[in-house]
N, C-alpha and C positions, 0 to 999 in steps of 0.2 A: 614532480611534486603536485602538478595539477591533476594527474590521475588519481593520486591518493586522496585529494580533496573530493574528487568526483565519486570515488568509492565510498568514502565516509558520508557524503551527502546522500547518496542513494541508500545506504544502510540506515541512516537516520530517518529518512523518508519511509522506508519500509517498516521500521519499528513504530513510527507514529501512526501510520495508516493501517497497520495490523495486517500486512501482507503475510502470506501462508507460513513461512518458516518462523516468523516472529509475531504470531497472533495470540500467543497464550495469555498475555497480560490483559487483552482487551475484554474477554468475556468476564473475567473476574472483577475488573474495574467497573464495567458498565453495569453488571448485575447488582452491584451494591447501591446503586442510585435508583430513585423513583423513575418509573417509565417515561414521564415527560422530559425529565432531565437527560435520560438516555437518548431520546430522539434528538435533543440539542447536541449532545456529544457526538452522535453519529454524523450530524451535519457538519460539525467542526472538523471531524476527522477527514470527511470528503473534501472540505475546502482546503485543508492542509495538503492533501494529496495533489490537488490541482495547483496550488501555489508552489509546492515543491517541483512539480514537473516543469512549471513555467520558468522557475529559477534555474533548474538544471539546463534546460535547452536555451535559455537566454545567455547564461554565463559560458556554458561549454558548447554551445551550438556550433561554433566555427571549428572547434577541435574535433567534434564528433563527425562533422561533414567534410573531412579531409578528402578532397577529390583528387589529389595528386597520386593516390595509391589505388589499387584495385580492390582493396579490402575496406569496407565501409563499417566502422565501429558503431555507427548509429543504427544500422540494421540489427547488429547483434545485440545491442542494448534494447532495441525495440522488441526483439524476439524474447529476450530475457524477462522484460517487464510483462510482456503478454503471457508468457508461460507462468509467471508467478501469479498473475491475475487469474488465470484459468484455475490454477491449483487452489488459490484462495476461494474462489467460487465453489468448487467442489467440496472442500473441507468445511466451509461455512454452512452450506446447505445441509450436508450430512450430519453435521453436529447440531444444527438447529432442529432437525427432525427428531433427534433423540431426546431433546429437553422438553420438560413440561412447565417449567418456570418461564413466565412471559418475558421478563427482563433478559434472561439468558438467551431466549430465542431472538430477541432484538439484537443482543450483542453478537451473536453468530451470524445474523443477517447482515450486520455491519462488516463482518469479516468477508462475507460473500459479495459485498459491494465493492 
């Protein structure tokens, strides 16, 4: 049951922070607001990413670092989060280079962060 909660928590975190597979809403939502408000929203998104990671590793830290086995799930979760982050960086940068609207560029730069 706790693994289901962990998966749902990571999926919600990925949706809120705009990680690569779930980033489509971010550019449309951020481009509708004025540029200063977009900068504030980008900061809030990054703060929620940090807070979510702290919650995940505080609540599920002992379960992820199960040293009784030879397989370390925390390593695989770290690799997965790193791969999604690198994919988000490439997608965000390439989509930002194609845009001429300033707020869309800010939104895709938020995907790249």
